[in-house]
Backbone bond lengths (Angstrom), bond angles and torsions (degrees), N, CA, C in turn:
res aa  C-N    CA-C-N  psi(-1)  N-CA   C-N-CA  omega(-1)  CA-C   N-CA-C  phi
1 M - - - 1.445 - - 1.492 110.02 -
2 G 1.326 117.99 147.01 1.433 123.33 178.70 1.437 110.51 -178.09
3 Y 1.213 114.49 166.40 1.500 124.01 -175.49 1.552 107.40 -71.57
4 T 1.308 115.71 119.67 1.518 120.60 -170.78 1.442 113.38 -136.09
5 H 1.325 113.07 148.29 1.513 119.70 168.51 1.497 110.34 -115.45
6 Y 1.383 115.43 143.69 1.419 121.19 -173.28 1.491 109.01 -126.39
7 W 1.268 116.51 149.76 1.515 117.73 176.89 1.514 110.27 -156.51
8 S 1.368 114.73 156.25 1.463 118.84 166.65 1.544 103.62 -121.77
9 L 1.278 113.76 150.47 1.428 123.36 -170.07 1.509 112.24 -141.41
10 L 1.346 113.65 126.36 1.510 119.41 177.43 1.455 105.54 -89.93
11 L 1.381 117.68 103.50 1.463 122.73 -170.15 1.487 113.09 -71.86
12 N 1.345 119.28 -19.98 1.510 120.16 -179.82 1.545 109.17 -109.36
13 D 1.287 117.62 19.62 1.481 121.74 172.60 1.502 109.11 -59.77
14 P 1.376 121.08 128.45 1.438 121.80 176.85 1.567 115.98 -53.54
15 A 1.365 113.40 -41.18 1.447 117.48 179.98 1.530 112.88 -64.84
16 Y 1.374 114.33 -38.86 1.470 119.97 179.71 1.534 111.46 -67.73
17 Q 1.355 113.99 -38.10 1.523 121.06 174.97 1.532 109.17 -61.12
18 T 1.293 114.39 -47.12 1.478 118.51 -176.73 1.516 114.59 -67.57
19 C 1.344 116.78 -38.47 1.479 120.97 -173.37 1.501 109.35 -85.39
20 W 1.329 121.75 -11.83 1.490 123.55 -173.80 1.516 113.67 -46.90
21 P 1.343 119.20 -55.27 1.475 118.26 -179.07 1.530 112.89 -56.11
22 Q 1.297 114.30 -41.24 1.447 117.93 178.36 1.494 112.26 -67.37
23 L 1.342 118.71 -42.61 1.481 122.74 178.86 1.546 107.77 -60.90
24 V 1.293 120.62 -43.34 1.472 120.50 178.09 1.524 110.01 -59.55
25 S 1.277 118.08 -45.68 1.532 123.39 -179.10 1.478 108.14 -66.81
26 D 1.274 119.64 -42.73 1.471 124.08 178.05 1.492 113.64 -64.93
27 T 1.309 117.38 -37.16 1.492 119.93 175.41 1.520 111.43 -67.82
28 A 1.292 118.55 -33.70 1.445 120.39 178.29 1.533 107.62 -66.53
29 R 1.356 118.07 -39.66 1.451 121.22 174.63 1.533 113.07 -65.05
30 I 1.317 118.11 -39.91 1.463 124.15 176.23 1.535 107.76 -57.61
31 V 1.312 117.48 -54.27 1.412 120.93 179.96 1.548 113.03 -59.60
32 D 1.297 115.82 -41.91 1.468 117.68 177.60 1.504 110.08 -62.04
33 A 1.279 120.80 -39.44 1.501 122.89 -179.86 1.519 107.48 -70.22
34 A 1.273 120.38 -37.87 1.461 121.16 177.33 1.544 110.46 -63.46
35 R 1.335 115.41 -40.27 1.441 118.91 177.70 1.505 111.20 -63.29
36 R 1.357 116.51 -43.08 1.506 118.50 177.54 1.518 113.04 -61.24
37 A 1.326 114.96 -22.49 1.512 122.83 -178.86 1.550 107.94 -84.85
38 G 1.341 118.75 -5.82 1.396 121.44 175.56 1.516 113.83 103.97
39 I 1.281 119.45 10.94 1.510 125.71 -177.81 1.509 107.09 -96.22
40 V 1.320 117.27 132.74 1.421 119.72 174.58 1.517 107.80 -94.42
41 I 1.348 112.92 127.25 1.457 122.88 178.15 1.464 108.33 -116.71
42 T 1.344 120.34 126.67 1.449 122.79 -179.00 1.513 112.70 -119.38
43 G 1.312 114.04 -170.61 1.427 118.88 172.15 1.577 112.85 -70.28
44 P 1.290 117.04 -178.93 1.477 120.48 -169.18 1.542 113.45 -64.53
45 Y 1.255 120.61 -19.45 1.384 124.28 -178.10 1.572 117.29 -98.41
46 G 1.286 115.20 6.86 1.442 120.46 -175.64 1.509 114.20 92.48
47 W 1.297 117.74 5.94 1.512 122.67 178.36 1.468 105.39 -153.33
48 G 1.329 115.29 172.47 1.490 120.24 178.17 1.575 111.16 74.17
49 R 1.306 112.55 -165.03 1.496 117.26 -172.28 1.523 109.06 -101.40
50 P 1.293 116.89 147.93 1.439 124.16 172.33 1.569 110.84 -64.78
51 T 1.268 119.09 160.44 1.489 123.88 -179.09 1.510 107.18 -103.85
52 F 1.343 112.34 115.37 1.508 118.04 177.07 1.575 103.20 -135.60
53 D 1.324 117.50 79.75 1.457 123.45 -175.35 1.551 102.92 -138.43
54 P 1.371 120.34 121.84 1.455 123.07 -176.11 1.627 110.71 -56.51
55 G 1.302 117.72 -19.65 1.431 118.08 -176.96 1.607 111.00 -91.08
56 C 1.324 115.16 -3.54 1.455 117.73 -174.93 1.582 109.78 -129.20
57 D 1.313 113.91 166.07 1.484 116.23 175.20 1.527 108.13 -65.36
58 I 1.364 113.29 149.50 1.478 119.72 169.51 1.488 107.98 -73.95
59 S 1.270 124.81 127.50 1.411 127.34 178.43 1.556 114.61 -147.95
60 F 1.354 111.52 136.02 1.478 116.95 175.56 1.498 112.33 -160.84
61 N 1.266 116.97 175.78 1.510 122.84 -178.05 1.508 110.53 -152.52
62 G 1.293 120.72 178.61 1.361 123.49 171.92 1.611 112.76 -86.77
63 D 1.264 114.78 -171.78 1.498 118.89 -175.35 1.514 111.89 -82.11
64 G 1.368 114.44 104.63 1.397 120.98 178.35 1.573 112.67 -65.00
65 A 1.253 120.95 -29.24 1.429 124.20 -179.86 1.474 111.48 -62.13
66 D 1.293 119.38 -36.80 1.471 123.51 178.02 1.510 116.51 -101.56
67 D 1.327 116.45 15.16 1.419 124.96 179.68 1.606 108.42 61.82
68 L 1.252 114.78 37.70 1.466 119.43 176.60 1.523 113.07 -112.59
69 S 1.346 116.90 21.10 1.438 121.79 172.75 1.579 108.57 -105.27
70 A 1.315 113.60 165.02 1.460 121.10 174.14 1.451 109.57 -152.48
71 D 1.294 121.58 -123.82 1.487 124.82 176.20 1.497 109.42 -68.15
72 T 1.330 118.49 138.60 1.447 122.28 175.44 1.573 104.62 -71.35
73 F 1.367 112.15 138.14 1.476 117.20 173.72 1.501 108.39 -89.80
74 V 1.319 118.67 126.27 1.389 124.68 179.37 1.506 112.64 -129.69
75 L 1.351 116.49 126.37 1.421 117.93 172.15 1.547 105.67 -121.75
76 P 1.387 119.32 116.90 1.461 122.92 -171.57 1.495 112.79 -70.43
77 V 1.278 111.78 150.48 1.494 119.75 172.87 1.490 106.23 -67.47
78 P 1.366 116.74 145.27 1.456 120.64 -177.16 1.517 111.74 -61.83
79 E 1.318 116.19 153.87 1.441 123.66 172.67 1.493 111.31 -100.94
80 R 1.348 118.70 152.69 1.489 123.08 -176.77 1.531 111.48 -100.65
81 D 1.267 118.76 -3.22 1.484 123.82 -174.02 1.583 105.42 -67.10
82 E 1.347 117.77 119.42 1.417 121.82 -175.63 1.576 108.95 -111.21
83 H 1.315 118.72 8.14 1.466 122.86 -178.52 1.538 111.11 -78.38
84 R 1.291 118.75 -31.68 1.485 122.80 -173.82 1.472 110.58 -150.96
85 P 1.249 122.41 149.70 1.488 124.04 176.23 1.584 109.97 -65.24
86 L 1.263 114.35 132.16 1.465 121.52 -177.93 1.550 109.78 -112.31
87 W 1.339 112.21 81.74 1.492 115.82 179.59 1.528 109.90 -89.38
88 I 1.291 119.19 142.21 1.429 123.88 168.74 1.506 105.34 -125.81
89 A 1.377 111.89 159.79 1.475 121.08 173.43 1.471 105.99 -123.41
90 N 1.337 115.80 140.62 1.563 119.89 -178.49 1.511 104.81 -147.16
91 F 1.305 112.79 170.35 1.474 123.05 175.09 1.514 107.02 -151.96
92 C 1.366 113.10 158.93 1.474 120.84 172.85 1.442 108.95 -137.41
93 K 1.309 117.60 111.67 1.489 123.35 176.47 1.488 109.44 -87.90
94 T 1.357 117.59 105.74 1.461 122.21 -174.64 1.539 111.07 -97.31
95 H 1.301 116.99 -14.38 1.495 120.58 -175.18 1.521 112.80 54.60
96 R 1.307 114.50 28.55 1.465 121.78 179.03 1.524 114.45 63.49
97 R 1.326 114.33 19.19 1.492 118.38 -178.80 1.536 105.61 -72.34
98 P 1.414 115.96 161.01 1.406 114.86 -172.23 1.502 121.01 -55.24
99 Y 1.332 116.66 -31.69 1.476 116.71 178.79 1.514 114.56 -65.14
100 D 1.373 117.51 -6.84 1.468 120.43 172.56 1.515 110.82 -53.37
101 L 1.292 119.29 -32.76 1.471 120.98 177.80 1.503 112.48 -56.60
102 A 1.374 117.03 -49.98 1.399 119.96 174.73 1.535 117.46 -59.48
103 V 1.357 111.75 -41.96 1.441 118.81 178.99 1.605 109.21 -61.29
104 T 1.315 118.12 -52.56 1.458 117.90 -175.95 1.529 112.58 -70.50
105 A 1.306 118.43 -31.79 1.440 120.77 -179.77 1.588 109.65 -71.82
106 T 1.333 115.40 -36.49 1.471 118.80 175.20 1.542 112.71 -66.03
107 L 1.365 114.94 -43.96 1.490 117.77 178.47 1.580 111.80 -66.02
108 L 1.255 112.98 -38.49 1.508 115.03 177.01 1.543 111.70 -67.95
109 R 1.261 117.64 -37.72 1.505 121.97 179.56 1.556 107.46 -65.77
110 C 1.358 117.26 -42.50 1.435 121.39 173.13 1.464 114.42 -54.49
111 R 1.337 113.83 -48.68 1.522 122.58 -177.15 1.578 106.82 -63.16
112 L 1.329 118.14 -41.51 1.460 120.97 178.49 1.562 114.40 -64.31
113 L 1.333 113.35 -38.00 1.479 117.39 -177.84 1.513 113.42 -80.40
114 A 1.333 114.21 -33.58 1.519 118.54 -177.23 1.547 108.66 -137.00
115 P 1.342 118.33 69.56 1.434 124.04 -170.26 1.485 115.66 -57.84
116 H 1.319 117.78 -34.71 1.487 121.59 177.01 1.509 118.80 -83.83
117 A 1.329 113.89 -5.28 1.501 120.36 179.00 1.533 110.97 -91.99
118 L 1.330 120.33 -27.40 1.439 121.61 -172.09 1.531 110.55 -121.17
119 T 1.278 115.78 127.17 1.524 120.88 170.62 1.566 104.51 -108.64
120 L 1.286 117.19 128.09 1.412 122.08 -168.25 1.590 111.62 -124.66
121 S 1.316 115.57 135.28 1.428 121.96 177.38 1.537 106.86 -137.02
122 S 1.382 115.04 160.40 1.469 118.71 -176.55 1.517 109.82 -156.11
123 D 1.333 113.08 153.00 1.473 119.39 168.76 1.552 110.05 -70.95
124 G 1.309 116.43 -21.76 1.487 121.82 -179.56 1.521 107.44 -87.54
125 A 1.417 115.12 153.55 1.390 123.16 179.21 1.543 109.87 -93.44
126 W 1.342 114.85 144.99 1.449 123.18 -176.54 1.564 106.26 -58.63
127 N 1.348 118.22 -47.24 1.468 117.62 -175.62 1.487 115.26 -94.66
128 R 1.368 117.33 19.16 1.454 121.38 175.01 1.563 105.71 -127.59
129 Q 1.335 114.90 -89.18 1.461 115.86 -174.97 1.511 117.27 -66.17
130 W 1.327 116.72 -25.91 1.489 115.81 176.27 1.536 113.21 -87.35
131 K 1.366 116.94 -8.78 1.375 120.74 -179.44 1.556 114.34 -102.50
132 Y 1.302 117.74 -30.70 1.550 118.64 -175.73 1.497 106.40 -115.35
133 G 1.354 114.86 145.61 1.418 124.07 177.96 1.520 109.86 -72.34
134 R 1.288 116.65 161.83 1.448 123.57 177.93 1.523 114.09 -109.90
135 K 1.304 117.26 150.66 1.397 119.68 174.99 1.521 109.99 -69.55
136 L 1.319 115.21 135.60 1.463 118.35 179.48 1.499 112.30 -80.59
137 P 1.366 119.46 140.59 1.495 119.51 -176.85 1.546 110.73 -61.08
138 G 1.299 115.84 139.97 1.441 122.46 -179.48 1.515 115.82 63.66
139 S 1.317 116.52 22.96 1.471 120.57 177.29 1.474 111.68 -146.88
140 R 1.312 115.58 158.20 1.500 120.61 171.93 1.500 113.87 -84.87
141 R 1.317 115.69 -8.37 1.489 120.59 -177.55 1.521 108.81 -78.07
142 R 1.343 112.03 155.79 1.427 123.87 174.35 1.534 110.42 -112.00
143 A 1.282 116.78 138.80 1.428 119.62 170.96 1.453 110.62 -81.21
144 P 1.373 119.15 154.01 1.480 118.95 175.70 1.513 109.08 -67.61
145 S 1.335 115.67 163.75 1.435 117.95 172.84 1.577 108.01 -81.95
146 P 1.348 117.45 165.73 1.426 119.45 -178.88 1.500 109.91 -65.42
147 R 1.321 118.62 -32.76 1.508 121.03 177.70 1.527 112.30 -68.82
148 A 1.362 115.03 -42.30 1.482 118.76 177.62 1.499 111.23 -66.51
149 L 1.364 115.59 -41.99 1.498 119.41 -178.94 1.582 109.21 -59.20
150 L 1.275 117.71 -45.60 1.465 119.85 -176.23 1.525 107.98 -67.55
151 S 1.330 118.41 -42.34 1.435 120.85 179.87 1.551 112.26 -58.67
152 T 1.357 116.62 -42.60 1.386 123.26 177.18 1.542 111.74 -65.11
153 L 1.263 119.29 -40.86 1.560 122.38 -177.01 1.472 108.66 -79.51
154 F 1.379 122.64 -43.79 1.397 121.62 -164.30 1.489 114.64 -125.62
155 G 1.318 118.47 6.87 1.489 123.71 179.94 1.477 111.02 96.46
156 P 1.354 114.44 176.70 1.518 116.08 -176.16 1.527 114.45 -58.91
157 I 1.289 111.06 145.75 1.508 118.40 177.35 1.526 107.25 -115.77
158 P 1.340 114.90 157.56 1.480 118.04 178.96 1.574 111.11 -65.86
159 D 1.299 113.26 145.21 1.541 117.25 177.52 1.509 108.69 -81.02
160 T 1.282 117.67 -5.76 1.502 117.00 -174.40 1.536 110.46 -67.27
161 N 1.329 117.70 133.55 1.417 124.59 -177.52 1.600 111.02 -67.87
162 P 1.311 117.82 112.59 1.439 119.49 177.59 1.513 115.11 -88.73
163 L 1.301 117.09 -2.50 1.490 121.03 -179.15 1.511 110.24 -76.04
164 T 1.341 115.72 140.77 1.413 120.49 177.91 1.502 110.33 -119.31
165 V 1.301 116.65 157.67 1.435 121.95 172.93 1.522 103.67 -70.13
166 L 1.262 120.01 144.14 1.501 122.52 -179.23 1.489 110.18 -53.21
167 G 1.297 118.00 128.32 1.514 124.50 176.05 1.520 110.84 91.01
168 R 1.369 119.83 -2.00 1.450 119.39 -178.01 1.554 106.85 -112.70
169 R 1.321 116.14 146.62 1.516 119.48 -178.47 1.553 106.81 -119.88
170 D 1.314 120.32 15.86 1.468 119.35 -173.19 1.529 112.79 -103.37
171 G 1.342 118.70 11.37 1.360 122.00 175.30 1.575 117.53 77.35
172 Q 1.319 113.37 9.50 1.460 119.20 -179.27 1.532 111.40 -93.79
173 A 1.276 123.23 106.07 1.423 127.50 -177.76 1.527 109.52 -108.35
């Protein structure tokens, strides 16, 4: 058991294909902002560099050296197959470790850029964990919330809850 975010993604959605280069660039900005807030973001195995290349999946993790990593966050590169819908389901169990900020902000950014391509659910509540920043381990500082981080980086975001109950696509969480 652990604090987890879940999503389904239509890999060949035209909006997802179109926004992919921007999403890769925006994720790099999100991770940079998380680092400025004092959060260590590493490559997919808890060390090394995150992957922000339009030709590859987006992937990163928390700091493995300080036991602040958990599941690797992966957002796949879009597919070009237009013959049938290519839905995938995935999750990222962050255990509320600091890199959760980058995971949630990236998922929310994807949802805002390609709303019909991503269905999102979370163990966190939209008006609690997604709204308020968390205290950083070993520090008196608080990290921004994913909603505040996106507003700072990209301008105001809708206050409408995009989280769904698992298995529902109607926005009712």
